[in-house]
N, C-alpha and C positions, 0 to 999 in steps of 0.2 A: 717401777716408780713407787714412792712412799708418800702417803698422806697421813698426817696426824691431826686429830681434833681434840682439844683440851678445854675443859670447863672447870670453873671453881665454884659452881653452884653447890649449895649445901642441902642435902648430901650429894656430892658430885657423882656418885655411882648411879644416880638416876639417869645418867646418860645412856646406860645400858637399856633402860626401858624405852627410851626414844628411838634407839637404833635397833631394838629387838635382837640384841646380841649380848649374851651374858658376860660380865667382866671376868669370870673365872675360867672361861673356855677360850681355846684357840680354835678358830673355825676356818677351814679351807672351803672355797667355793670355786668349782671348776668352771672355766670360761672357754669359749671357742678358741681363744688365743693364749691360754695359760691358766694360771691359778691365782685367785685373789685370796689373801689370808687376812683375817680380821682378828686382832688380839689387843689386849690392854697392857701396855708396859707400865702403866701407873693407874691404880684403882683404889683411891682412898676417899674418905668422907669429905675432905677439903679440896681435893684435886683429882681429876680423873682424865686419862688420855686414852683414846682409842686410835689404833693404827690400821690403815688399810695398805697392805703391801701387795703390789701386783708383780707377779713373776711371769714374764712373757716367755712362752715356749716357741722357739722358731720352727720346730717340727710341726706343731699344731697349725701354725700360720701357713705352712706349705700345704698341709693336708686339707685345709679349709678352702674348698674350691667351688662349692655349690653357689648358684646365683642367689639363692634365698638367704644366704648367710651374710651377716653385716660386714665382714671383712673380705668379701670376694675380690675387691680391687687389688689386694696384695698379690693375688695370683699365685704363681709358683716360685716366688722369690721374696726376699726381705729387702725392702727399699732403704734408701739412705736417710730416712727421717727418724731413725731408730724406732721403727714400727708405728710412727705417728703416736708416740707413747702417751701423750696427754689425752688423745682421743680414746685410746684403749682404757685408760684409767677412768675417764668419764663413763664409758660403757660399763665398766666393772662397778662403779658407784651406783649406776642405775639398776643393776642386777642385785647387788648386795644390800643396798640401802633403799630399795624401792618404797617400802611402806613409810619409812622416815621422810623421804622426799615428798610424799603425798600429805605429810602432816598428820598422820594417823598414829594414835597411841591409846589403845582401848583401856590399858591399865592406868595411865596417867594423862587423860585427855586435856586437863588444864595445863600440863607441862608442855604439851605440843604447841600451845598458843602463847607460851611465855618466851620473852626475849632473854636469852641466856648469855652470860659472859663467856665468850669463845675465843680461842686462839687456834688458828689453823696454820699448819706449816707444811710446805713442800720444799724439801732440800734441793731438788733439781727439777726445775720446770722449764720446758722449752718455751721461749718467749721471744717472738720476732718483734723487735721494737724495744727490748730491754726493760729495765726497771721503770722507765717513764711510762711505758704503755700499761704495765701492770698497775701502776698508781692511777693512771687515767681511767681504767676500767673499774677498779675496785673502790677507790676513794669515794665516788659519788653515792655508793651504796651504804656508807656509814662505817667502812672499815678504816682502821689505821694501818697503813701499808708500809712494811719494811721489806725492801727488795734489793738484792745485790747480785751483780754478775758473778758467775762461776768461771774461774779461769780454766783454760784448756788443760793446763798442767801447772800446779803450784811450783814445781821444780824448775819450770822454764818460763819465766815471766815474759820473755820476749815473744812467746807465742801468742800472747794476748788472751782475751776473754772468749769463752764459748758463747753460743746463743742461749744458754741456760741461765736462769736466775734462781737464787735461793729466796723463797717468798714466805713471809709470815704476815698473817692477817689477824688483827686484834679488834674485837668489837662486841657489841651486845645485840644479837639478832636471834630470831627464831631459828632453830636448827634446820627446819625444812627450807627456810629461805636461804640459809647459808649453803646447803647442799645443792639446791637448784641453781644458785649463782655459780658455784664451782662447775656444775655439769655443763653449763653453757659456756663459761668463760675459759675453761682450761683448753679446749680445742681452738677457741677463738684466739687466744694468745699464741698458740703454736701455729695458727693459720693453716692447719692441715687436719684431715680426717683419714681414718684407716678404711673407710668404706664409701661406696658410691652414694651421693646425695640424691635421695628420692623425694617425691612430693610430700611424703609423710613426715619429713624432717621439719616442715613448717609447723605441723601440729605439735611436734616435740618441743620446738622452740617456744611457741606460744604458751604451752602448758608449763614448761620450766621457767619461763620469764614472767609468769603471772605475778602482778603486784610490784614489779620493779623495772622490767625492761622497757615498758611503754614510756616511763618518765626518765629513763637514763639519758643524759645529754649526748651519749655516743651510740644511741640505739641503732641508727642507720648503719654505722660502721660495724657494730657487733653483728647485726643481722646479715650484712654482706659476707663477713668472714665466716660466720657459722654456716651459711648456705653456699659457701665456696663460690660466691659471686655469680650464681646462676640467676640471671636477670629476672626470669618469670617468677621463680620462687621468692626472690627478694621483694618484688613488687607485692606479691600476695601477702607475705609476712608483714611488710610495712603497713599495708592497708588494714590488716587485722589489728595491728598494734595501735594504729590511729583510732580505730573504732573503740578499742579498749580505753584509750586515753581521751576520748571525745575530741579528737583533733583530726577532722576529716581530710586535711591536706598535708599529711605527713610527707608527701613527696616534696614539699617545699622546705622541709627541715634539712637543709643541705649545709655543708660546710662552706664558709665564706672564702672560697678559693678561686683563683683565676683558672677558668675552664680551658682556655685554648692552649694547646701545646705549641711550641715554636714552629712556625711555618717555614717551608723552603722559600728562600728569597730569590725569585727569578731574575732580579736585577743585580745580584751579587757580582762584584768585580771579577773579571777573568784575569788569569795571569798575563802580565805584560801591558796592563792598562796604565794610563798616565797616573802619576802620583795624586793629582787633584781628584781624579775619578775614584782612586782607591780611598782617599780620605772621605769623600762623600759617601761611598758605599759603607765605610766603617762606622759612620755616624749611627748611634743607636736609634732604631726606628721607634716611633711613638707606639706604645702598647695598644692593642686592639681595645682593651677595656677602657682606656682613656679616650680613644677616638669615639667609642660608643657613647660615653657620657657626654662628650662634646657635641655629638650629633643630637642627642636628646635635648641638651640645653639650648642649642641653636633652634631646634624645632619649637620649643616652648616659647622662646623669645619671638620667633616669627609668627606664631599663632596668638601672641599677646595673651598669654595665660599665666598671670602672676600667682594664682592659687593652685597648688599642685599636690596631689596625693600619689605617693609611690607605693603601688600595690605589689607585695612580695619584695620588700625593701632589703631583705637579707641583713647584712651587717651595717648598712647605712651609708655606703659610699656615695650614692647619688644624693641622698638627703644632706650629707655634709657639703657637697658642691652647691646644692640649691641654697643652703644656709649662707654660704659665702657670697652669694650674689644678691645684692640689695634689691634687685628688681622683684624678687619673689617675696610676696607679702605674707602668704600663709602656706605652710609646708606640713605635710603629714607623711609618716612612714608606717606601713602595716606589714606584719609578717606573722605566720603561725608559730614560728620557732622562738621559744624563750631564749635560747642561746644566741641566736642571731640578733634578737632585739637588744640584748645586753650591749653588743657592739654598736647598734644603731643609736642607742641612748647616749653612749659615750660620744659619738660623733655629732649627734644633733642637739644634745642638751648638756649642761644647763643653759638656758637662754636668759640673757640679761634683759628683763622687761620690768616695767613698773608694776607694782602689786595690783593695781586696779585695771591692768590691761591683760587680755588673753595672750598666752604664749604664741610666738610666731611659729615655733616648731612643736609638733606633737607626735609622739611615738606610741603606738598601741598595738595590741595583739588582735588579730582577726583572721578569719578564714574566707577565702575568696569564693567558696561555693555557697555561702549563705548571704542573703541580703542583709545589709548593715547600714543603718541610717548615718553612721559616722563616715561612710564613704561618700555621702552626698555633699553638695555645696561647693565643689571645686571646679575651677575652669578646666583643668586637665588631669587625667589619670595616666600614670606610666606603668607599664608592665615590661620591665627591662630584663630579658633573659629569664622569664618566668613560665610562659605557657608550655615550653618543652619539658618542664618538670611535672606536668599534670597529666594523669592518665587520660587518654582520649575520651572514655565514657564520661568523664567529669568536666570536660571542656564546655559542653552546653550550659552547665550550671554556672560556670564562671562567666560565660557570655551574657547570660541573663542578669547576673549580679552587676557586672560592669556596665554593659551597654543598655540594659533594660531597666535596671533599678537606680543605680547611681547616676547615670546619664550625664556625664561631664560633656562639655562642649567639644573637648578634644581628648582623644585617647591615643597614646603613643605605645606601640608594641615593637619590641625587638626580639629576634630569635635567630639561631644559627642557620646559615645556608648550607645544607648538607652537601651540595654539589662541590663546595670549596674544600671539603675534607680531604680530597685527593692531594691537595697542596701541603698537607701537614706531614712532616717527616716523622716516621715511626708510628703513625696511626694506621692500624690494620684496615684493609678494605672492608667496608660495611660497618666498621666500628663508629661509635658516636664519641663526641668530644668529652663527655662527662658520664660517669657510671650511673648517675641518677636521672639522666635524660630518658623520658618515655618515648620520645620520637625526635627526629630532626627532619625538617621539611626542605624540599627543593624550592626554588623560586616559584615554580608553577603551583606547587601544593600550597605554599603560603598565600599566594594570590587568590587561589580558589577559596580558601578559608576566609580570608579577609573580605573578599567581595560578597560572600554569602552573609557574613555577619553584618557588614555595612548595610546591605540591602534589607536585611531583616529588622534593623533597628533605626533606620532613618539617618544613616551616616554616608558620607563619601570617603574614599580612601585613596591616597597616593603613596608612592614608595620611594625610599631614599636608600641607596647603597652605603654601607658603612665599612670602611677599610679599602684597601686597594681593589679596584674593580677589575678583576681578571677577565680578559676578553672571551675566554672559553667557559669559565665556571662561575663568573660573577664575583661579588664581594663576599667576604667571610661572614658578615652579619647583614641581615635584611631588616629594614625598619619600615613599619607601616604607620602612616599618620591618618587617623580617622577624625573627620570633622562633621559635626552635626548641624 
């Protein structure tokens, strides 16, 4: 793989000081998997380009078999990811440009803290998701992104495009920041690594992501890909990023997606049934997300709760439905995620009210693990598909905030019924419905939790099944109504 970094800083050859590599020399650096060459194809006062060329040696890959080596997982063969080339390049960068990535330059310390005009080019970068994913990851960091798919063969257009892109990044950043971003995002774009992911990868990610990853809108997705979806490591990393960003509930910073995969329909028409029965079976079922919202709205009406706060509102789907119903007089949506709140504000606001009257709908950022006076004064609080995104050790803090401090007259909680997961086609045994779920409870587990919380805070609780109530495993969603 080839990586070039160009600057037009004057004098541009100061790039050599930052990288600790002299522009007049070609330097080879032996790696466990090949050789990394550093050279300067252009080194002038007005423009300077450094190139890192990684020459992968298949023989070295085969011979590298020790468990302590970073590429042990390649074993005795070369796999079909072309050596997980971007991961190899990131490792080579960490070895060759280690001091520059740490932001150290003893001869030009002020230069290491200066944002430089940079142009970074990778002519062939493995990128699962194409140019759009490269744009999605790099653009929020201040880069102007130019990405184009690389065809499989220019001579045979019918073959289509490869999974490689030609990537150029242009921007003004500190060189250390640019290198650390590349170190993390190159293997993330490839969604593959050439070595086994060990617990120390969390430290590497936090160190390389300092100053930018905690505030990235796709930090959860980047973290999962970097750590190969190893759930325990992902949770640890997201928790540490949350602490770095002073956002204690990063587990709630989730994509506003429909979590439930399509379930197997036990009532589907069998061959030979009557046309009327076939027609009825072919009618599209009401989505579970819609049935859940309907159940929450019906509960709020039945409990005569016109003032409602949606805790963990996500992108605001429930807020929008509350707003459409004239019965609800005061509505609030709360979430820790800036990105989710953007969608909630679009759905819930602007509100047409007189200038001298408070708005009917309010959207604001908040964390459910901290007492907040803005949570008080509502008839009902809703936690719809929220608690399963919270690490169990943090649940007591949420209980104290919602039931002990805010103390609404009614609390409505919905959460998946894990027993129903066997009805979902394609969901592996023991798997959860969403990669960000910290747990999924059976009906008995949910009731034990709900009854403990209710008894401890002066509430009573009853339960409502949401969705088709299977006689063996229950309904897909369980809903608890707490009344004080």
